[in-house]
Structure formats: structure tokens, C-alpha cells
GUDOTI-99275 format. One line per 2 residues: number of its first residue (from 1); their letters; for each residue x, y, z of C-alpha. Coordinates in nm, 2 decimals, padded with zeros to 4 digits. Layout:
NUM) A) X Y Z  ...
This chain:
1) MR) 00.01 -00.03 00.01  00.29 00.27 00.07
3) RS) 00.45 00.12 -00.22  00.13 00.24 -00.40
5) LF) 00.08 00.60 -00.22  00.45 00.67 -00.36
7) RS) 00.39 00.62 -00.70  00.09 00.76 -00.75
9) GA) 00.24 01.09 -00.59  00.50 01.06 -00.83
11) GR) 00.25 01.02 -01.08  00.11 01.37 -00.98
13) IV) 00.49 01.54 -00.95  00.57 01.46 -01.26
15) AG) 00.24 01.58 -01.36  00.23 01.87 -01.23
17) TA) 00.60 01.99 -01.39  00.50 01.90 -01.69
19) LL) 00.20 02.14 -01.61  00.38 02.40 -01.47
21) PV) 00.48 02.63 -01.81  00.17 02.63 -01.98
23) LL) 00.05 02.77 -01.57  00.32 03.07 -01.65
25) AS) 00.30 03.10 -01.96  -00.12 03.17 -01.94
27) SH) -00.06 03.36 -01.60  00.17 03.59 -01.87
29) AL) -00.03 03.59 -02.13  -00.34 03.69 -01.93
31) AQ) -00.11 03.93 -01.73  -00.22 04.30 -01.71
33) SA) 00.09 04.50 -01.82  00.23 04.85 -01.74
35) PI) 00.19 05.13 -02.10  00.63 05.04 -02.26
37) SP) 00.74 05.33 -02.23  00.62 05.69 -02.20
39) DH) 00.60 05.84 -02.58  00.37 05.62 -02.69
41) PW) -00.06 05.56 -02.57  -00.12 05.27 -02.46
43) HA) -00.34 05.02 -02.66  -00.38 04.60 -02.56
45) PA) -00.61 04.37 -02.54  -00.80 04.45 -02.23
47) EQ) -00.81 04.88 -02.39  -01.05 04.70 -02.66
49) KI) -01.24 04.47 -02.41  -01.35 04.77 -02.27
51) EA) -01.45 04.98 -02.54  -01.65 04.71 -02.64
53) DA) -01.84 04.73 -02.29  -01.86 05.12 -02.29
55) QN) -02.10 05.05 -02.62  -02.28 04.79 -02.45
57) FS) -02.30 05.00 -02.12  -02.64 05.16 -02.20
59) AY) -02.79 05.44 -02.00  -03.09 05.56 -01.95
61) RF) -03.22 05.89 -02.10  -03.56 06.01 -02.08
63) TP) -03.71 06.25 -02.42  -03.91 06.53 -02.37
65) DP) -04.20 06.62 -02.50  -04.13 06.87 -02.75
67) SR) -04.47 06.98 -02.78  -04.51 07.04 -02.44
69) TY) -04.36 07.41 -02.28  -04.19 07.33 -01.94
71) SL) -04.20 07.59 -01.64  -03.91 07.62 -01.41
73) PE) -04.08 07.38 -01.14  -04.14 07.10 -01.39
75) LI) -03.79 07.12 -01.51  -03.65 07.05 -01.16
77) DL) -03.91 06.76 -01.11  -03.79 06.63 -01.42
79) AE) -03.36 06.70 -01.28  -03.43 06.53 -00.96
81) TH) -03.64 06.23 -01.05  -03.33 06.16 -01.38
83) NP) -03.03 06.32 -01.32  -02.79 06.03 -01.25
85) QT) -02.62 06.24 -00.92  -02.93 06.22 -00.71
87) RV) -02.91 05.81 -00.76  -02.54 05.85 -00.65
89) AW) -02.62 06.02 -00.33  -02.95 05.78 -00.30
91) ER) -02.80 05.43 -00.31  -02.46 05.60 -00.10
93) AR) -02.69 05.71 00.17  -02.91 05.39 00.15
95) AQ) -02.55 05.19 00.15  -02.47 05.40 00.45
97) AA) -02.80 05.31 00.66  -02.69 04.94 00.59
99) AL) -02.30 04.99 00.76  -02.52 05.15 01.05
101) GI) -02.72 04.80 01.06  -02.39 04.61 01.06
103) AR) -02.26 04.80 01.38  -02.62 04.76 01.54
105) SE) -02.58 04.39 01.44  -02.30 04.41 01.73
107) LY) -02.57 04.43 02.02  -02.63 04.04 01.92
109) PT) -02.48 03.74 01.99  -02.39 03.54 01.68
111) LA) -02.44 03.18 01.58  -02.27 02.96 01.33
113) AA) -02.36 02.62 01.30  -02.13 02.36 01.07
115) AV) -02.19 02.05 00.97  -01.84 01.83 00.92
117) SG) -01.85 01.46 00.76  -01.52 01.30 00.70
119) IH) -01.34 00.90 00.68  -01.03 00.79 00.77
121) RD) -00.76 00.53 00.72  -00.39 00.49 00.82
123) EV) -00.19 00.16 00.99  -00.21 00.16 01.32
125) YL) 00.09 00.02 01.48  00.02 -00.26 01.75
127) TD) 00.31 -00.51 01.93  00.54 -00.64 01.60
129) RF) 00.28 -00.58 01.33  00.05 -00.31 01.16
131) FR) -00.30 -00.27 01.18  -00.52 -00.14 00.89
133) QT) -00.82 00.14 01.09  -01.08 00.30 00.96
135) IG) -01.29 00.58 01.14  -01.58 00.77 00.97
137) HY) -01.71 01.10 01.21  -02.03 01.32 01.16
139) QA) -02.07 01.64 01.37  -02.31 01.91 01.35
141) EL) -02.17 02.19 01.58  -02.32 02.49 01.68
143) HL) -02.09 02.86 01.79  -02.29 03.11 02.03
145) NY) -02.09 03.42 02.11  -02.25 03.71 02.25
147) TV) -02.02 04.00 02.38  -02.11 04.05 02.70
149) FD) -02.05 04.45 02.78  -01.70 04.62 02.64
151) FG) -01.74 04.91 02.78  -01.90 05.10 02.54
153) AR) -01.69 05.01 02.25  -01.96 04.92 02.10
155) GG) -02.23 05.25 02.14  -01.85 05.43 02.03
157) RI) -01.93 05.19 01.68  -02.30 05.19 01.65
159) DT) -02.27 05.66 01.73  -02.03 05.64 01.47
161) AK) -02.28 05.44 01.22  -02.59 05.68 01.32
163) AE) -02.40 06.01 01.25  -02.22 05.91 00.87
165) VL) -02.63 05.80 00.81  -02.73 06.21 00.92
167) AA) -02.38 06.32 00.71  -02.50 06.00 00.39
169) DF) -02.89 06.20 00.42  -02.79 06.58 00.39
171) AF) -02.54 06.46 00.15  -02.82 06.37 -00.06
173) ND) -03.01 06.67 00.00  -02.72 06.85 -00.11
175) TH) -02.67 06.65 -00.42  -03.04 06.79 -00.48
177) RT) -02.96 07.11 -00.36  -02.69 07.11 -00.60
179) VI) -02.91 06.98 -00.93  -03.20 07.22 -00.83
181) YQ) -02.92 07.53 -00.88  -02.80 07.39 -01.23
183) VE) -03.13 07.28 -01.35  -03.21 07.71 -01.25
185) HS) -02.86 07.83 -01.39  -02.94 07.68 -01.68
187) YY) -03.28 07.79 -01.74  -03.25 08.07 -01.70
189) EL) -02.91 08.10 -01.88  -03.11 07.97 -02.13
191) LN) -03.38 08.31 -02.15  -03.10 08.55 -02.16
193) VL) -02.95 08.36 -02.49  -03.32 08.33 -02.61
195) GQ) -03.39 08.77 -02.51  -03.11 08.84 -02.74
197) EG) -03.19 08.61 -02.95  -03.52 08.86 -02.95
199) AA) -03.36 09.17 -02.95  -03.06 09.13 -03.22
201) QA) -03.37 08.99 -03.45  -03.57 09.36 -03.33
203) SL) -03.19 09.46 -03.39  -03.14 09.35 -03.79
205) SN) -03.55 09.44 -03.88  -03.48 09.87 -03.78
207) AR) -03.14 09.81 -03.92  -03.29 09.69 -04.22
209) AV) -03.57 09.96 -04.17  -03.32 10.19 -04.19
211) QQ) -03.08 10.06 -04.47  -03.45 10.05 -04.69
213) SA) -03.50 10.46 -04.59  -03.14 10.50 -04.70
215) EE) -03.20 10.33 -05.06  -03.54 10.52 -05.11
217) RL) -03.39 10.86 -05.07  -03.14 10.80 -05.27
219) NN) -03.26 10.71 -05.55  -03.46 11.06 -05.40
221) GL) -03.16 11.20 -05.47  -03.16 11.26 -05.10
223) AT) -02.91 11.06 -05.00  -02.58 10.98 -05.07
225) LP) -02.38 10.65 -05.17  -02.21 10.62 -04.88
227) DV) -02.50 10.65 -04.63  -02.61 10.34 -04.81
229) LE) -02.32 10.17 -04.76  -02.31 10.28 -04.39
231) AR) -02.64 10.17 -04.35  -02.56 09.82 -04.51
233) SS) -02.29 09.80 -04.29  -02.49 09.81 -03.99
235) TA) -02.75 09.54 -04.14  -02.45 09.34 -04.20
237) QA) -02.36 09.35 -03.82  -02.68 09.31 -03.73
239) EY) -02.70 08.97 -03.87  -02.36 08.87 -03.75
241) EL) -02.47 08.93 -03.39  -02.80 08.74 -03.48
243) QS) -02.62 08.42 -03.56  -02.38 08.43 -03.31
245) VV) -02.67 08.45 -03.02  -02.85 08.19 -03.18
247) GA) -02.49 07.94 -03.18  -02.53 08.02 -02.78
249) EQ) -02.85 07.89 -02.77  -02.81 07.57 -02.88
251) IA) -02.46 07.55 -02.61  -02.78 07.71 -02.32
253) AG) -03.01 07.40 -02.44  -02.80 07.16 -02.47
255) NL) -02.64 07.27 -02.11  -03.02 07.29 -01.95
257) AT) -03.08 06.91 -02.11  -02.78 06.75 -01.97
259) SL) -02.92 06.90 -01.63  -03.21 06.75 -01.65
261) GT) -03.05 06.43 -01.71  -03.13 06.32 -02.07
263) SA) -02.89 06.39 -02.39  -02.77 06.74 -02.50
265) TA) -02.95 06.73 -02.84  -03.28 06.66 -02.70
267) TI) -03.53 06.94 -02.79  -03.68 07.14 -02.47
269) NV) -03.94 07.45 -02.45  -03.94 07.62 -02.20
271) QP) -04.13 07.89 -02.05  -04.03 08.22 -02.19
273) LE) -03.89 08.48 -02.02  -04.18 08.75 -02.10
275) EL) -04.45 08.56 -01.88  -04.20 08.55 -01.58
277) PI) -04.24 08.82 -01.30  -03.95 09.00 -01.18
279) PD) -03.89 09.11 -00.77  -03.85 09.49 -00.69
281) AV) -03.68 09.40 -00.34  -03.58 09.21 -00.10
283) SD) -03.82 09.17 00.21  -03.61 09.01 00.52
285) SV) -03.27 09.14 00.58  -02.89 08.98 00.54
287) DV) -02.87 08.92 00.91  -03.22 08.72 00.92
289) VI) -03.10 08.57 00.51  -02.79 08.43 00.70
291) DH) -02.93 08.31 01.06  -03.13 08.14 00.73
293) AL) -02.89 07.97 00.62  -02.68 07.90 00.90
295) AQ) -02.98 07.65 01.08  -03.08 07.47 00.68
297) RP) -02.79 07.50 00.46  -02.74 07.08 00.45
299) DL) -02.40 07.11 00.39  -02.29 07.28 00.73
301) MQ) -02.55 07.03 00.85  -02.32 06.74 00.68
303) QV) -02.04 06.86 00.90  -02.21 06.87 01.26
305) AD) -02.30 06.53 01.20  -01.92 06.47 01.07
307) VR) -01.86 06.56 01.43  -02.12 06.37 01.57
309) AA) -01.93 06.05 01.43  -01.54 06.14 01.50
311) KG) -01.69 06.14 01.90  -01.85 05.81 01.86
313) TS) -01.49 05.70 01.70  -01.34 05.86 01.97
315) RE) -01.55 05.68 02.25  -01.44 05.30 02.06
317) AR) -01.06 05.44 02.11  -01.13 05.51 02.47
319) AA) -01.34 05.18 02.58  -01.01 04.96 02.42
321) FY) -00.84 05.11 02.76  -01.10 04.81 02.94
323) PS) -01.18 04.47 02.90  -01.46 04.29 02.70
325) LH) -01.64 04.00 02.84  -01.81 03.72 02.61
327) FI) -02.05 03.42 02.66  -01.90 03.12 02.42
329) VD) -02.16 02.82 02.41  -01.98 02.52 02.16
331) PT) -02.24 02.26 02.18  -02.15 01.97 01.92
333) AE) -02.39 01.65 01.82  -02.08 01.36 01.73
335) SF) -02.10 01.03 01.55  -01.84 00.83 01.53
337) YG) -01.79 00.47 01.33  -01.42 00.29 01.34
339) LQ) -01.32 -00.06 01.21  -01.01 -00.23 01.26
341) QQ) -00.89 -00.49 01.13  -00.99 -00.86 01.26
343) FS) -01.22 -00.63 01.48  -01.59 -00.57 01.31
345) WG) -01.73 -00.24 01.38  -01.82 00.02 01.65
347) HT) -01.96 00.32 01.67  -02.03 00.65 01.97
349) AG) -02.26 00.89 02.01  -02.32 01.20 02.19
351) LT) -02.36 01.59 02.27  -02.07 01.74 02.37
353) GG) -01.86 02.10 02.39  -01.89 02.35 02.65
355) VG) -02.03 02.62 02.84  -01.81 02.89 02.92
357) FK) -01.67 03.27 03.01  -01.37 03.49 02.84
359) LN) -01.28 03.78 02.98  -01.00 03.97 02.67
361) WT) -00.78 04.31 02.83  -00.51 04.39 02.62
363) VF) -00.27 04.47 02.92  00.03 04.61 02.69
365) DG) 00.06 04.73 02.33  00.30 04.93 02.32
367) GA) 00.10 05.24 02.31  -00.09 05.17 02.07
369) RK) -00.44 05.22 02.20  -00.30 05.55 02.36
371) SR) -00.21 05.67 01.96  -00.53 05.55 01.88
373) LA) -00.74 05.79 02.12  -00.54 06.04 02.08
375) QA) -00.60 06.03 01.70  -00.95 05.99 01.73
377) EA) -00.92 06.31 01.97  -00.81 06.53 01.70
379) NV) -01.00 06.39 01.48  -01.29 06.50 01.64
381) HE) -01.12 06.89 01.68  -01.05 06.92 01.31
383) AE) -01.40 06.82 01.26  -01.52 07.09 01.47
385) AR) -01.29 07.34 01.30  -01.38 07.23 00.98
387) AN) -01.73 07.28 01.00  -01.69 07.66 01.22
389) VT) -01.47 07.72 00.85  -01.79 07.58 00.66
391) RN) -02.01 07.87 00.89  -01.80 08.14 00.79
393) QI) -01.79 08.04 00.40  -02.15 08.03 00.45
395) AD) -02.21 08.33 00.57  -01.95 08.53 00.31
397) QV) -02.16 08.36 00.04  -02.50 08.42 00.17
399) WA) -02.40 08.81 00.22  -02.26 08.79 -00.14
401) AY) -02.52 08.65 -00.31  -02.80 08.91 -00.15
403) SN) -02.55 09.23 -00.26  -02.53 09.06 -00.60
405) LN) -02.94 09.06 -00.63  -02.99 09.38 -00.47
407) TA) -02.72 09.49 -00.76  -02.89 09.27 -01.05
409) LR) -03.25 09.49 -00.90  -03.05 09.82 -00.90
411) QR) -02.92 09.70 -01.27  -03.30 09.61 -01.41
413) QA) -03.42 09.94 -01.29  -03.16 10.20 -01.47
415) AT) -03.19 09.89 -01.78  -03.56 09.95 -01.78
417) AL) -03.48 10.32 -01.78  -03.21 10.32 -02.05
419) LA) -03.45 10.12 -02.30  -03.76 10.34 -02.27
421) TS) -03.45 10.65 -02.37  -03.31 10.46 -02.59
423) SR) -03.65 10.39 -02.79  -03.76 10.70 -02.81
425) SY) -03.38 10.83 -02.94  -03.39 10.60 -03.19
427) DA) -03.84 10.71 -03.32  -03.69 10.98 -03.29
429) AI) -03.36 11.03 -03.51  -03.57 10.77 -03.80
431) ES) -03.83 11.02 -03.75  -03.64 11.31 -03.85
433) YK) -03.37 11.16 -04.05  -03.71 11.10 -04.35
435) YG) -03.77 11.48 -04.33  -03.41 11.55 -04.39
437) LR) -03.30 11.67 -04.03  -03.09 11.48 -03.92
439) NL) -02.83 11.23 -04.13  -02.78 10.86 -04.12
441) LD) -02.50 10.88 -03.85  -02.70 11.00 -03.60
443) VT) -03.01 10.76 -03.73  -02.74 10.44 -03.73
445) AA) -02.59 10.56 -03.38  -02.94 10.52 -03.24
447) QR) -03.00 10.26 -03.34  -02.72 10.09 -03.20
449) AL) -02.80 10.22 -02.89  -03.12 10.07 -02.89
451) AH) -02.97 09.68 -02.98  -02.77 09.76 -02.67
453) AR) -03.05 09.92 -02.47  -03.26 09.64 -02.59
455) ST) -02.96 09.37 -02.50  -02.91 09.50 -02.16
457) DV) -03.28 09.49 -02.05  -03.29 09.12 -02.10
459) LA) -02.96 09.05 -01.94  -03.05 09.24 -01.65
461) RT) -03.43 09.08 -01.61  -03.20 08.72 -01.65
463) QV) -02.92 08.90 -01.33  -03.19 08.93 -01.11
465) LS) -03.36 08.60 -01.18  -03.01 08.44 -01.17
467) AL) -02.92 08.61 -00.86  -03.22 08.50 -00.64
469) AD) -03.15 08.15 -00.75  -02.79 08.14 -00.65
471) LA) -02.95 08.35 -00.25  -03.18 08.05 -00.28
473) FR) -02.85 07.79 -00.32  -02.72 07.95 -00.06
475) TG) -02.93 07.94 00.21  -03.09 07.61 00.12
477) DS) -03.44 07.71 00.08  -03.46 07.56 -00.27
479) IQ) -03.44 07.21 -00.03  -03.75 07.26 00.24
481) PN) -04.07 07.09 00.24  -04.21 07.42 00.34
483) AT) -04.08 07.61 00.06  -04.23 07.62 -00.28
485) RP) -04.03 07.56 -00.64  -03.72 07.79 -00.66
487) GP) -03.83 08.10 -00.93  -03.97 08.46 -00.87
489) P) -04.22 08.50 -00.63
């Protein structure tokens, strides 16, 4: 029997030796390698596989209704539903909630079950000869372990996990706040471009009217060729500016579609600027607005939760200085069968195991516990300082947004007056030119001034709305349950 076992083992050694080069070659072929040199891009079969996976990877994209006109609240609802950033934050919060469940599970005992079955044969030397012995065994075992007390180590881990869940929830809210602001910013950017396009079209119409008037006066001998050329130049300039705005409109529409979570090529019709009311003043003082922001900004709340998490870790580190007591139960049901040469089968069965308590106490660890506690306490102080930094930044951001909104409101009033004055000036200039009381240069100057006033008026209106959205973003009002959707009041 020993001779046969030896032969069998030698055969396995020979086979393994023959298979070794094949395994080495296959592992070398499948191994990931670094780029060969720094002066050429890396290309390998692994790259082709990733490219194929990227092409086959399909992300869900909704299709907006091209026949529908969307208001800002409707656009925000679409973004919160379909923008992948909200799903990323949601899944992260769910994962953190599962981590809390793992931490809480330490409050309960662990129970493991195992079943083992096997057979063992060997040669037993007795007196002057060997006897073959075969033993079969069947075991069913339970292992129960329960931590009776650990001086707050589990509580510290649970507190940390709770705080991390809160931090993930606040991060989820902050993601919604950011997505809402992205939609608002893209929406008002698109409204500004659409308004600029309308102003450019009106300017082009005025330039063509001036050109037509100049050509009629030239035919009647009342104008010169340089006047007509100047009018044509103004028309060409107005056409160029219109085409520039058309290109910017396509980019702004793509930015809005992307912020909603759909393709940049999607067609989205939005509520025009003329239908939106523009506020005239800010109702609250800046101190009230700052206090409001400090009470509800989700990123600040997230950092306060981080302070709690750091304190939980510190509590766990402090508990490591004390012992932990565990209760252990190991019941095992066993069944053994034995056969020896020249004897009949034998059998025994029964319940074995034990019950006990285990006390773990680290007496000396070279200062590791002390260092971990110092590290945890330093992390607490760092988290507190970081929260204070965020408070100061929030106050500064709100102050800047509040000032920008007041500036935009004043600019809006000035732009309204400028547009009214420029319109009257252009009308008077074109009327006087028809009667020969003004020259063409005066008319084209008035036409350019009116075009600039139209553009400024559109920009001023959208700046007020953008500044209002920025203030809502800085204060966190856009995600409050008792607040209406962000937008002009």
C-alpha cells in the first residue's frame, strides 16, 4: 500500500512539473501590463474589451415632450427624477444605512452552524505488526458568541454609524440642492440667450428699415452712396450678432438638457422670459438671511454630523483601555464509526461541547491604544474646526449673493429706463432723418444704442432671476419642504 501511494504521488509530481510551463505562459498572457514606454499611448487587448463594454453600456435617458412648454418647477422635477447625480447620492445613503445595520448587529449574539463528515484510514502499529484502521465521523456543531459588555466600544461604533447615516442623508439633500441650482442656472442662461436672440432680431429689423430708408432717399437724390453703405454695414453687423446668439442658444439648450439628465440634443421648450414676474426688492434683511442659511444648509449639517461620527470613534478608542467579556457556547452532536482489521465495526455518539466566559483585556500594546485615542480626539477637533470654517464661508457666500441680488435689482431699474430712453431716441432720429433733419450717422448711432439697450434689458432681467436663484442656493431654501419651487415670487 505504501508503495502504491508513493507511485501515485510521483505521478502527480511529474504531471505538475509538465503543467507548470503552461500555467506560467497562460498567466503571463492574461496578466495586466503597464505601458511599454512613456512616449506612446497605451493600447492593448484589455483596452478593446473596455471599449466594447463602454459601447454596450446603455444609460437610461428620458425623452422630453417636444410639443410641451416646461416651466421651471417642472424642469426641476424632471432633473430630480432623472439626473444620475441624485441616484448616486441616494445609493450612497442606502449603503451607509446598511452599515448602521452592521454596527447594530453587534448588540446581538452570533450563532454559527457547521456540519462535518469524513472518513480517515491509516495503519496503526500494535505489538509487532500494523493494523489497518478506518474511522468515519459525523459532527453537527453550533457556536454561539455574545459580548456581554465592552465598556462602550459597540456603542461608539453605533454612534459613528448613526452619524455617518445622517451625513449621507444631508449629502443627498445637498446633491438635490446642487441639481436644482444647475437647472436654474441653465434655465436662466437659456432665457437670457433667447432674449438676446429676440433683441438681435429686433435690431436687425431696425437696421434693415434704416437701410431701406437710406436707399429710398438715394433713389430720390436726398442721400449719398456713403450713407447707403453705412446702413448696409449696420445691417451686416446686426446679422452677424444674430448668428452669434443663435450658436449660443444651442449651447445653452444642451446645458439645460444635460442638467435634466437627458441627451444634449433633446428638444426642450421652456417658458419664455416675458411670462416670468421680476421682483422689485428683497423682503428680509441680510442678517435674517444669514441666520436662515446657517440653520438649514445641508452641507453644514453634514459636517455637524461628521463631528458626531468623530466623537463616536473617540468613544470606541477610549473603550479599548478596558476589558471585554464574551459568553461562548459550543454544543456539538458527534457520531463516530470505527473499523479495525480483524475486528467488527464500532460506534459511539453523543453531545459534547462547552459553555464558558472569555475575558479579553490588552494589558500592554506599546502605546497603540493611547495613540489611537489621541488620533480620534484630534479628528474630533478637526471636524469641529472644519464646521466653523464652513459656517464662515456660508455667511460670506450669503452676503455676496444678497449684495449681488440688490445690485441686479438696481441694474434692472436702470436698464428699464435706458430701454425707454433709447426707444424714444431711435424713433425721433428715424423720424427726423425722413424729413432730412438728421443725418444717417445719427440714425445708426441711435439704432446701435437701442440694440445695446435691448440686450442690457434682457441681461438685467435674467440677472435678477439668476441672483435670486443663487441666494436660494446659498441659503438652502430650494430644498425645504415648506418652500415653493425655486423661482421668482
